N, C-alpha and C positions, 0 to 999 in steps of 0.2 A: 046192586049197589048196596043193599041193606047189610049183606054179610061183611063187607069191607069197611063200612062206615064207622069211624072212630077207632079203628084198630091200628096198633103199632106193629108193623111187619118188619122182621129182621131177615135180610136176604144175605146169607154168606156167599161170597163170590159174586156179589152184586155189581162189581166193577168189571167183571169178565165178559166173555162173549155171550153166553146164555144169560148171565146176570143182567146185562144191560137191556136185553130184550124183555126180561121179566119185570124189571123195575120200570121200564117205559110203559109196559102194560098196566102195572099197578098204579102208575101215576094218573091213569084215566079214571080210577076209582076214588071213592071218598075216604081213603085211609087217613088216619090222624097223622101218621108219620111212616116213612119208608127208611129203614136203618141199614146202612151198608158198612160193616166193620172192615177196616183195612188191616192187612197182614203186618204192616210195620208197627201197628199199635197192639194188635191182638193175634198172637200166634195160636191158632186154633188146635194145634197139636198138643198144647200145654194145658193141663187141668186148671191151673191158677188163672190163666188168661181167659178161659171160657167162663169161669166163675165171675171174673171181673166184668166181662162183657155183659152177662145177663144182669148182674147187679146194677150196672150203669143204665142199661137201656130198658129193662123190664118189658120185653115184647109180649104181645098177645099171640102172635103166630111166627113160627120160624120156617123159612124155606131154605134148606141146606143145599146150595149149589156148589160150594167151594170144593175143588178137587185138584189133585196133581195128576195131570193127564198127558198123553202123547201118542204118537203113532207107533208102529211095530218096532222101529229102530230104538226109539226112546224107552219103550217098555223092556226091550232086551238089555239095554244099558243100565237101567235103574230099577230092577225088580224089587230090591229091598226097600229103597226109599219110597217107591210108589205104594208098596204094601203098608209100610209103617205110617206114612203121612196120612193116607186116606183112612186107614183103620182108626187111628187115634183121633182124628177130627170128628168122625162120626160118633165114636164112643163118648167123648166128652160133651159134645153138643147135645146129644139126645139125653144123656144122664142128667145134665144140669138144667135142661128144659123141663124135665119131669120134676126135679127138686124145687125149682123156682116157680112152678105153677104156670108155665107157658101152656096156653090153651090147646095148641095143636102144633105138631111137628111134621113137616113135609120133607121126607128124605128122597134124594135123587140118586138112584143107583146107576147101573150101566148094563148095556147089552152084552158086555164082555163077561158077565156073570154066568151066562148060559153055557151048558156043556158044549164041547167042541163039535159033537155030531148030533146036535139037537135036530129032531125031525122038523122039516120046513112045511108050513110057517111055524115059527117059535111060539108055542103056547106057554103061558105062565106056569101051568101045571108040570112042565118039563124042566123046571129050573134046577131041580136037584137030581136029575137023572144021569149025571156024569161029571167029569172034570172039565173045566174050561180049556180053551185053546191055549197051548203052553206059553206062547209069546206074551200074552197079556193076563195070564191066570193070577199072578199075585195082585194086580190091580183089581181084577174082577172079583176075586174072593174077598178082598178087603172091603169093597163096596157092598158085597153080598152080606157081610156081617151086620151091616146097618139094618137089613131086612130082618135078620134073626133077632137083633136087639129090639127092633120095633114090635115084632110079634110077641116077644117075651114080655115086654113092658105092658102091652095091652092085656096079656093073659094074667100077669101078676098084679099090676097096679091099675088096670082099666084106663091106661093112658092112650090118648088119641094121637097115634102116629101112623102115617101112611108111607108107602114106598112105591116110587115110580121108576120105570125102566125105559128111558129114552134111547132110541136107536141113534146111529151116527148123525150128528147135527152139521149143518152147513149154513152159510148165509153171509151177508155183509158184516164186516167186523170180525171175521174168523181169524184164527191164528195162522199166519203165513210163514212163521219161523221154520226154516228148512230142517232144523234139528228136532222139532217137537210137533210139527203140524200133522194133521190127518190127511187122508188121501185126496180129497177135493181141493183144498188150498195148496197142497203140495203139487198136484198136477197143474193147476192154474199157473203157479209160479214157474214151473218147469217149462211150460209151453210159451209163456211170455218171455222168459229168458232166452229160449232157443230162437224165438222169432226176432228178438232184439239183436242177437249175436249172429244171426244167419246160419244157425246150426241145422244140419240135415236130418238129425235124429234126436229123439227124446227117449231116455231110458226109464222104464217103469218096473218096479219090484214085482217078482213073481211071474207066473206064466199067463196071467190074465183071466184064468178060469174062475177064481174066487168071486163070489157075489156079495153085494152089500145092499143095504136099504138106507135111505137118507131121509131126514126130516128137516124142513126149513126152520130156522131158529125162531121165527115169529109164530109158527104153528106150535112149536114146542112150548113157548111161553104161554100161549093160549091154553094148551093142554094142562100145564102146571097150575094156572090160575083157576081153571074149571075144577080140577081135582082138589085144590085147596078149599074151594067153596063147597063142593057137593059130595066129596068122597070121604067116608069115615069108616073104612074097614081094613082088615089085616092083609087081605090078599094083595100081592104085588100086581102092578098094572103096567102093561106095555104102552109106550107112546111112540107111534111110528106112522108111516104112510101106507104100509102094507104092500109096497112095490119094490121089486128086486131088480138089480142090474149087475152084470158082470163087470169086473175091473177093465176088461178089454173094451167093452161097449162104452163104459164111462169115459175111458181115456180118449176113445175116438170121438165121442160126443163133445167133450171139452175142446179137443183139438179143432173140430169143425166150428164150434161157436167162437173160438178165438182166431180163426182164420189162419191157422198154422198149416203149412203144406208138406212138411217133412214126414218122415216115417217114425213109427213107434217101435222101439226094441224092448222086448220083455226079458228081464234078467232072471232066468230060471234058477240061478244059484241063490237068490234071495227068497225069504219065506212068503207064502201066500197069506198067512194068518188063517183065521177060521174059514173053512171051505165055503159055507153059505150063510147068509143072514137075511132072513125075511120074517117079519113079525105077524102074529095073529093079533089084530087090533080090535077084535070084537069086544073084549071086556071094557076097554076105555069108552067105546061107543055106547055100550049098554049101561055102564055104571054112572057116567057123568057126561055123556053126549059129545065126546070128542071125536072129530074126524079131520084129517089134514085137508087144507084148502089150497095151498100153493102148489101148482104143478112143478114137476122136477125141472123141466127146461126153463120155465119162468124163474125159478129160484136160482138156477145156475147163471142165467143172464144177469140177474141182480148182483150175484156174488162176484162175477167177473167184472162187471161194470164198477163195483165198489173198489175192487183191487186195482184196476187200471187208473182209477182216480186217486187212490191214496198210497199206492206202492212207492 
Protein backbone atom coordinates (compact mmCIF):
# COMPACT_ATOMS: atom_id res chain seq x y z
CA UNK A 1 0.00 0.00 0.00
CA UNK A 2 2.95 2.33 0.70
CA UNK A 3 4.07 2.46 -2.93
CA UNK A 4 0.68 3.63 -4.23
CA UNK A 5 -0.15 5.98 -1.38
CA UNK A 6 -0.59 9.55 -2.59
CA UNK A 7 0.35 8.80 -6.21
CA UNK A 8 -1.45 10.15 -9.24
CA UNK A 9 -1.58 7.30 -11.77
CA UNK A 10 -2.37 7.93 -15.44
CA UNK A 11 -3.74 4.85 -17.25
CA UNK A 12 -4.00 5.28 -21.03
CA UNK A 13 -6.67 2.96 -22.39
CA UNK A 14 -8.11 2.87 -18.89
CA UNK A 15 -11.67 2.60 -20.23
CA UNK A 16 -10.82 -0.46 -22.35
CA UNK A 17 -10.91 -4.18 -21.66
CA UNK A 18 -7.58 -4.49 -19.84
CA UNK A 19 -7.76 -0.90 -18.64
CA UNK A 20 -10.92 -1.49 -16.63
CA UNK A 21 -9.33 -4.46 -14.88
CA UNK A 22 -6.20 -2.43 -14.09
CA UNK A 23 -8.10 0.61 -12.79
CA UNK A 24 -10.38 -1.63 -10.71
CA UNK A 25 -7.30 -3.14 -9.10
CA UNK A 26 -5.66 0.24 -8.53
CA UNK A 27 -8.89 1.41 -6.91
CA UNK A 28 -8.15 -0.98 -4.05
CA UNK A 29 -4.92 0.86 -3.30
CA UNK A 30 -4.40 4.23 -1.66
CA UNK A 31 -3.75 6.22 -4.85
CA UNK A 32 -4.38 9.94 -4.70
CA UNK A 33 -6.04 9.80 -8.12
CA UNK A 34 -6.46 7.41 -11.06
CA UNK A 35 -6.55 9.39 -14.30
CA UNK A 36 -8.13 8.00 -17.50
CA UNK A 37 -7.67 10.20 -20.59
CA UNK A 38 -10.36 9.83 -23.24
CA UNK A 39 -9.51 9.75 -26.93
CA UNK A 40 -12.18 12.34 -27.77
CA UNK A 41 -10.22 14.90 -25.76
CA UNK A 42 -6.64 13.64 -26.11
CA UNK A 43 -5.51 12.07 -29.40
CA UNK A 44 -2.41 10.26 -28.14
CA UNK A 45 -1.01 10.02 -31.67
CA UNK A 46 -0.51 13.79 -31.65
CA UNK A 47 2.47 15.43 -29.94
CA UNK A 48 0.55 18.52 -28.84
CA UNK A 49 -2.23 16.43 -27.29
CA UNK A 50 0.20 14.41 -25.19
CA UNK A 51 1.93 17.61 -24.00
CA UNK A 52 -1.44 18.99 -22.97
CA UNK A 53 -2.32 15.73 -21.23
CA UNK A 54 0.77 15.75 -19.02
CA UNK A 55 0.56 19.47 -18.32
CA UNK A 56 -3.02 19.10 -17.12
CA UNK A 57 -2.72 15.94 -15.00
CA UNK A 58 0.93 15.92 -13.82
CA UNK A 59 0.94 12.17 -13.03
CA UNK A 60 3.56 10.41 -10.90
CA UNK A 61 3.22 7.10 -12.78
CA UNK A 62 2.02 6.25 -16.30
CA UNK A 63 0.69 2.82 -17.30
CA UNK A 64 0.39 2.85 -21.09
CA UNK A 65 -2.30 0.34 -22.11
CA UNK A 66 -3.83 2.21 -25.05
CA UNK A 67 -3.42 0.36 -28.35
CA UNK A 68 -5.08 -0.17 -31.69
CA UNK A 69 -5.55 -3.94 -31.85
CA UNK A 70 -7.47 -6.67 -33.62
CA UNK A 71 -7.41 -10.28 -34.76
CA UNK A 72 -5.69 -11.70 -37.84
CA UNK A 73 -8.27 -10.30 -40.26
CA UNK A 74 -8.13 -6.78 -38.83
CA UNK A 75 -4.32 -6.83 -38.89
CA UNK A 76 -4.36 -7.85 -42.55
CA UNK A 77 -6.79 -5.05 -43.45
CA UNK A 78 -5.08 -2.26 -41.49
CA UNK A 79 -1.31 -2.89 -41.28
CA UNK A 80 -0.44 0.75 -41.98
CA UNK A 81 -2.74 2.35 -39.44
CA UNK A 82 -1.94 -0.28 -36.80
CA UNK A 83 1.77 0.46 -37.25
CA UNK A 84 1.46 4.25 -37.25
CA UNK A 85 -1.08 4.63 -34.47
CA UNK A 86 0.69 2.34 -32.01
CA UNK A 87 4.15 3.68 -32.81
CA UNK A 88 3.21 7.34 -32.41
CA UNK A 89 1.31 6.84 -29.17
CA UNK A 90 4.29 5.15 -27.57
CA UNK A 91 6.86 7.65 -28.86
CA UNK A 92 4.98 10.73 -27.64
CA UNK A 93 3.84 9.31 -24.31
CA UNK A 94 7.29 8.11 -23.22
CA UNK A 95 9.14 11.19 -24.48
CA UNK A 96 6.89 13.64 -22.68
CA UNK A 97 6.78 11.49 -19.54
CA UNK A 98 10.56 11.92 -19.39
CA UNK A 99 10.42 15.64 -20.15
CA UNK A 100 7.77 16.44 -17.57
CA UNK A 101 9.37 14.42 -14.77
CA UNK A 102 6.95 11.49 -14.55
CA UNK A 103 8.55 9.18 -12.00
CA UNK A 104 7.99 5.87 -13.84
CA UNK A 105 6.59 4.71 -17.16
CA UNK A 106 5.09 1.22 -17.55
CA UNK A 107 4.95 0.27 -21.22
CA UNK A 108 2.73 -2.61 -22.36
CA UNK A 109 4.01 -4.43 -25.43
CA UNK A 110 2.66 -7.52 -27.16
CA UNK A 111 3.44 -11.15 -27.74
CA UNK A 112 3.16 -10.35 -31.46
CA UNK A 113 6.63 -8.77 -31.23
CA UNK A 114 8.27 -12.20 -31.03
CA UNK A 115 9.77 -13.81 -34.16
CA UNK A 116 7.50 -16.13 -36.13
CA UNK A 117 9.54 -19.22 -35.32
CA UNK A 118 10.60 -18.48 -31.75
CA UNK A 119 11.60 -21.64 -29.85
CA UNK A 120 8.87 -22.70 -27.41
CA UNK A 121 8.52 -21.61 -24.66
CA UNK A 122 9.21 -18.01 -25.74
CA UNK A 123 12.07 -16.61 -23.66
CA UNK A 124 12.59 -12.85 -23.55
CA UNK A 125 16.16 -13.28 -24.81
CA UNK A 126 14.75 -14.57 -28.15
CA UNK A 127 12.86 -11.35 -28.89
CA UNK A 128 15.31 -10.16 -31.57
CA UNK A 129 16.07 -13.52 -33.22
CA UNK A 130 13.88 -13.06 -36.32
CA UNK A 131 10.96 -11.28 -37.99
CA UNK A 132 7.44 -11.50 -36.47
CA UNK A 133 4.63 -13.50 -38.06
CA UNK A 134 3.65 -11.59 -41.19
CA UNK A 135 -0.05 -11.03 -40.53
CA UNK A 136 0.60 -8.98 -37.39
CA UNK A 137 4.22 -7.86 -37.88
CA UNK A 138 3.47 -4.12 -38.35
CA UNK A 139 1.56 -4.03 -35.06
CA UNK A 140 4.15 -6.15 -33.25
CA UNK A 141 7.09 -4.09 -34.49
CA UNK A 142 5.42 -0.78 -33.61
CA UNK A 143 4.92 -1.96 -30.03
CA UNK A 144 8.47 -3.35 -29.97
CA UNK A 145 9.84 0.12 -30.63
CA UNK A 146 8.48 1.14 -27.23
CA UNK A 147 10.96 -1.35 -25.73
CA UNK A 148 13.80 0.15 -27.77
CA UNK A 149 12.82 3.64 -26.66
CA UNK A 150 12.51 2.53 -23.05
CA UNK A 151 15.98 0.96 -22.97
CA UNK A 152 17.55 3.90 -24.83
CA UNK A 153 16.07 6.39 -22.37
CA UNK A 154 17.34 4.41 -19.39
CA UNK A 155 20.81 4.29 -20.95
CA UNK A 156 21.01 8.00 -21.88
CA UNK A 157 18.82 9.70 -19.29
CA UNK A 158 18.61 7.16 -16.45
CA UNK A 159 14.85 7.20 -16.93
CA UNK A 160 12.83 4.52 -15.13
CA UNK A 161 10.71 2.83 -17.80
CA UNK A 162 9.79 -0.86 -17.94
CA UNK A 163 8.32 -3.03 -20.71
CA UNK A 164 5.85 -5.90 -20.23
CA UNK A 165 4.82 -8.49 -22.83
CA UNK A 166 1.37 -9.88 -22.05
CA UNK A 167 0.15 -12.93 -23.94
CA UNK A 168 -3.35 -13.09 -25.49
CA UNK A 169 -5.85 -11.84 -22.90
CA UNK A 170 -9.45 -12.92 -22.36
CA UNK A 171 -12.19 -12.49 -19.80
CA UNK A 172 -15.47 -10.71 -19.02
CA UNK A 173 -15.80 -7.45 -20.91
CA UNK A 174 -13.68 -8.62 -23.85
CA UNK A 175 -14.20 -7.25 -27.37
CA UNK A 176 -16.82 -9.36 -29.17
CA UNK A 177 -16.99 -7.24 -32.34
CA UNK A 178 -16.79 -9.76 -35.25
CA UNK A 179 -14.51 -7.41 -37.23
CA UNK A 180 -11.83 -6.86 -34.57
CA UNK A 181 -12.17 -9.52 -31.87
CA UNK A 182 -9.52 -12.08 -30.99
CA UNK A 183 -9.98 -15.82 -31.09
CA UNK A 184 -11.76 -16.57 -27.78
CA UNK A 185 -14.52 -13.92 -28.04
CA UNK A 186 -14.84 -14.67 -31.76
CA UNK A 187 -15.43 -18.38 -31.07
CA UNK A 188 -17.86 -17.70 -28.22
CA UNK A 189 -19.89 -15.44 -30.48
CA UNK A 190 -19.85 -17.96 -33.35
CA UNK A 191 -21.03 -20.87 -31.22
CA UNK A 192 -23.73 -18.78 -29.57
CA UNK A 193 -25.00 -17.59 -32.94
CA UNK A 194 -24.96 -21.12 -34.38
CA UNK A 195 -26.85 -22.44 -31.37
CA UNK A 196 -29.46 -19.68 -31.63
CA UNK A 197 -29.99 -20.21 -35.35
CA UNK A 198 -29.86 -24.00 -35.22
CA UNK A 199 -26.82 -24.21 -37.52
CA UNK A 200 -25.15 -27.59 -37.92
CA UNK A 201 -21.60 -26.28 -38.40
CA UNK A 202 -19.28 -23.50 -37.19
CA UNK A 203 -16.38 -22.37 -39.35
CA UNK A 204 -12.98 -21.61 -37.77
CA UNK A 205 -10.04 -19.96 -39.54
CA UNK A 206 -6.95 -22.07 -40.27
CA UNK A 207 -6.37 -25.78 -39.87
CA UNK A 208 -6.56 -25.85 -36.06
CA UNK A 209 -2.93 -26.82 -35.49
CA UNK A 210 -1.67 -23.40 -34.39
CA UNK A 211 -1.31 -23.03 -30.63
CA UNK A 212 -1.94 -20.11 -28.32
CA UNK A 213 -1.51 -19.21 -24.68
CA UNK A 214 -4.07 -17.14 -22.81
CA UNK A 215 -4.05 -15.04 -19.64
CA UNK A 216 -7.18 -14.07 -17.74
CA UNK A 217 -7.58 -10.30 -17.68
CA UNK A 218 -7.63 -10.02 -13.87
CA UNK A 219 -4.37 -11.98 -13.69
CA UNK A 220 -2.86 -9.57 -16.25
CA UNK A 221 -3.96 -6.58 -14.17
CA UNK A 222 -2.35 -8.09 -11.09
CA UNK A 223 0.89 -8.71 -13.01
CA UNK A 224 0.95 -5.10 -14.24
CA UNK A 225 0.39 -3.70 -10.75
CA UNK A 226 3.14 -5.93 -9.30
CA UNK A 227 5.59 -4.86 -12.00
CA UNK A 228 4.66 -1.21 -11.50
CA UNK A 229 5.50 -1.50 -7.83
CA UNK A 230 8.48 -3.85 -7.75
CA UNK A 231 10.23 -3.96 -11.14
CA UNK A 232 12.71 -1.28 -12.21
CA UNK A 233 14.96 -2.79 -14.87
CA UNK A 234 15.43 -2.62 -18.66
CA UNK A 235 14.80 -6.27 -19.50
CA UNK A 236 11.39 -7.00 -21.08
CA UNK A 237 9.15 -9.30 -19.05
CA UNK A 238 6.62 -11.89 -20.27
CA UNK A 239 3.22 -11.98 -18.59
CA UNK A 240 1.43 -15.26 -19.20
CA UNK A 241 0.09 -18.49 -17.80
CA UNK A 242 2.77 -20.73 -19.33
CA UNK A 243 0.08 -23.08 -20.74
CA UNK A 244 -0.39 -23.83 -24.45
CA UNK A 245 -3.52 -25.02 -26.28
CA UNK A 246 -4.18 -25.69 -29.96
CA UNK A 247 -6.91 -23.77 -31.77
CA UNK A 248 -8.63 -27.10 -32.47
CA UNK A 249 -8.69 -28.03 -28.77
CA UNK A 250 -9.74 -24.50 -27.85
CA UNK A 251 -12.67 -24.55 -30.28
CA UNK A 252 -13.80 -27.95 -29.00
CA UNK A 253 -13.55 -26.82 -25.37
CA UNK A 254 -15.62 -23.68 -25.98
CA UNK A 255 -18.14 -25.70 -28.01
CA UNK A 256 -18.58 -28.13 -25.11
CA UNK A 257 -18.81 -25.41 -22.45
CA UNK A 258 -21.52 -23.68 -24.50
CA UNK A 259 -23.49 -26.86 -25.13
CA UNK A 260 -23.27 -26.65 -28.92
CA UNK A 261 -23.66 -30.07 -30.58
CA UNK A 262 -22.80 -29.24 -34.20
CA UNK A 263 -19.53 -29.79 -36.09
CA UNK A 264 -16.49 -27.56 -36.37
CA UNK A 265 -15.22 -26.94 -39.90
CA UNK A 266 -11.65 -25.62 -40.26
CA UNK A 267 -11.11 -23.32 -43.24
CA UNK A 268 -7.62 -24.22 -44.50
CA UNK A 269 -7.66 -21.31 -46.95
CA UNK A 270 -7.47 -18.85 -44.04
CA UNK A 271 -4.17 -18.08 -42.25
CA UNK A 272 -3.15 -19.80 -39.03
CA UNK A 273 -1.13 -16.86 -37.77
CA UNK A 274 1.95 -17.65 -35.67
CA UNK A 275 2.48 -21.45 -35.56
CA UNK A 276 2.94 -21.70 -31.77
CA UNK A 277 2.74 -19.44 -28.73
CA UNK A 278 3.75 -20.36 -25.23
CA UNK A 279 5.72 -18.16 -22.87
CA UNK A 280 8.57 -18.77 -20.50
CA UNK A 281 7.14 -17.03 -17.42
CA UNK A 282 10.16 -17.55 -15.16
CA UNK A 283 11.38 -13.95 -15.27
CA UNK A 284 8.08 -12.47 -14.03
CA UNK A 285 8.01 -14.98 -11.18
CA UNK A 286 11.61 -14.30 -10.18
CA UNK A 287 11.67 -10.51 -10.59
CA UNK A 288 8.35 -9.53 -9.01
CA UNK A 289 6.58 -12.69 -7.87
CA UNK A 290 3.90 -12.97 -10.55
CA UNK A 291 2.14 -16.26 -11.31
CA UNK A 292 -1.25 -16.72 -13.01
CA UNK A 293 -3.96 -17.88 -10.60
CA UNK A 294 -7.15 -18.32 -12.66
CA UNK A 295 -7.44 -21.73 -14.35
CA UNK A 296 -8.24 -21.64 -18.06
CA UNK A 297 -11.57 -23.46 -17.81
CA UNK A 298 -12.66 -21.26 -14.90
CA UNK A 299 -11.76 -18.17 -16.91
CA UNK A 300 -13.62 -19.42 -19.98
CA UNK A 301 -16.75 -20.12 -17.95
CA UNK A 302 -16.67 -16.57 -16.56
CA UNK A 303 -16.15 -15.10 -20.02
CA UNK A 304 -18.97 -17.14 -21.57
CA UNK A 305 -21.28 -16.28 -18.69
CA UNK A 306 -20.57 -12.57 -19.08
CA UNK A 307 -21.22 -12.71 -22.82
CA UNK A 308 -24.51 -14.55 -22.46
CA UNK A 309 -25.65 -11.96 -19.93
CA UNK A 310 -24.55 -8.88 -21.86
CA UNK A 311 -24.68 -9.79 -25.56
